Residue, then its C-alpha position, 0 to 999 in steps of 0.5 A: m341698885n335699881e330697887e333703890i332708885r325713887l324716880t319721883q325723887y328726880s322730878h318736880g312734877a308728877g304725872c299728869g299734875c306738871k300739865i301747864s295750867p289751863a289759863i296759861l295753855d290758853k295763852i300759849l296756844h293764842s295765835t294771830v297766825a291763821m292756819p289753813a283750813d284742812p275740811r278733811l279735819l274732824v277735831g283740831n285743836d280749837k275743839r279743846d279735845d282728846a285728840a286730833v281727828l282726820d276724816l280718811g274719806n271711807g266712813s272712818a277717821l284717824i285719832s292722833t294723840t300724844d301725851f308724856f309726862m314725870p314719874i308719878v310712881d317711883d317704879a319704873f316699870d309701873f311708871g311706863r304702864i301708867a304713862s301708856a295707859n294715860a296716853i292710850s286713853d285719849v284714843y278711847a276717849m273718842g271712841g276710838k280704837p288704838v292700832l300704834a304707838i311710838a314712844i318719847l323718852g327724855w332721861p338724865i343719863e348722868k343721874l340714872p342708869p340706862e337700866t331703869a329707862q329699859r324697865v320703863l319701856e317694858g312697862s310701856r310693852a306691857i300696856c300695848a301689848e294689852a291694848g293690841i297695838t305695837l310700840a313700834g319706835g321713838h325718840s329720845i333725848d338726854c333730858p335734867e328729869p325723867v319724862f315718858g309717853l307715847a304718841v298714839n294712833g287709833i281709827v273710828n268709824i265716824p259715826q260712832l266719833k265720841q266728842n267733849s263738846t256735843a253733850t245736850a241737856g238732861c244728859r246724866l254724867y258717869l266717871t268710871k275711875a274713882l278720884g284721888v290718885g293725885i293726892l295719893s301720889t303726893a302722898q307717896k312723895r311724902g312718904l305717908l303714902l299707906p302700903e294699901d293705897a299704894a297698890l290701889a293707885v297703880k291698878s287705877m292708874t295702869t286699867l285701860n279705858k277700853a269701854g270707851a270703845v264699847f260705849a262708842a256704839l251707843d247713840s245715848v252717849k252724847a259726849m266723852t272725855d277722860v279725866t287727867g291733868f285738870g281735874l274733873l271739874g275741869h274737863l266738866a267745864e271743858m263738856c259745859e263750855g263746848s257744849g253750851l250747858s252748865a252743870t249741877i253735881e251730886f259730891d257724895k255721889v262722886p266716885m272717889i277713893a275712900s282714904l282720901p279724908y285720912y290724907l287730906e287731914r295731912n295736907c296731901f293735895p298735889g300744886g297742880t290742884q290750887r293751878n287748877w282751881s286758880s284757872y276756872g274756880q271763877k266758873i264754879g259755885a260754892v265749894s267746901d276745901t274737901q270738895k275743892y281739893v277732891l274735884a279739881d285734884p289732877q288725875t293721872s290716867g283718869g277714868l272716862l266722863v260721860a254723858v248720857a241722855p235718860e232715854g239711853i241710861e238702862e242701856f248704858e248702865g247694863l254696859l257699865r256693869e258688865q264692865g264692872l265699872p261704877v253704875s251711879p250717875f253724880g251730875t247733870l247737864k242742863a240748858q246755861d242760865e246766868g248761874p255758875l257754869i257748875n254747881v256742887t251740892 
């Protein structure tokens, strides 16, 4: 029975594509209620970063994050792996190492058997084991659609903490995973996904961003974040705005899945792409439809977006080669001017 269950048919969203759009999220988070200041809080909600960071008073800091979503694949085990890799990624994006996770499970108990949820948790445990942490507990509710994710804690040495708002002019931009899993997941829901791309998408989304903890040791890595539901342009826009910079990116140098033109010809782009574009498109220079669909494509468990100072490029690219990651930079950060926040060439 379980082999016949297609989890993506039980949800209206898919992976990070079901994130609330940046524009609506801004309205939700706006509050007139003053929060008490905590001098130990190094990174909070005001920073639009990947996780909260609390100074522990001993030279290290606690990283705390949570992420959960609806199925982006049909297989329950893979769903658990992908959701867990995606949640743990926030710790790596801050330069930290994960230490503990607890599960968040919403399950339509009248529609899907408990054995399928069991497989989701088994997938999660597999990824947690790969990250060297324990899935120590969690919470579950009866929910109209399947939802799964983790709350994750990590540790970072404060001098090695990486943020998305600390880039400097002249930094080169790197991306550690190819774009396009949102497009591929849409093709899967429509029954148009090529078999070879199904395996490729799962491999990408279940690959941990462990390299972030390695990059943390480099002073030349000035800023870092992971690319998820807001797409490359959305997360790059946050980096630019937080750092007071603008960016120029070369579309042909952006890592992307080779078969994307096949799916774009068949209009396989998720609804989240247009929501993303509606939220930040006015900040972007002129782009073609293809560029928009790729660069605003919501990613699930996407790669690390890294800003590297020119003097550290050789050392950084050496680490990329050691990790088997894409080596070529695709863009540059510069001082803001009167032009668009991000230009695409």
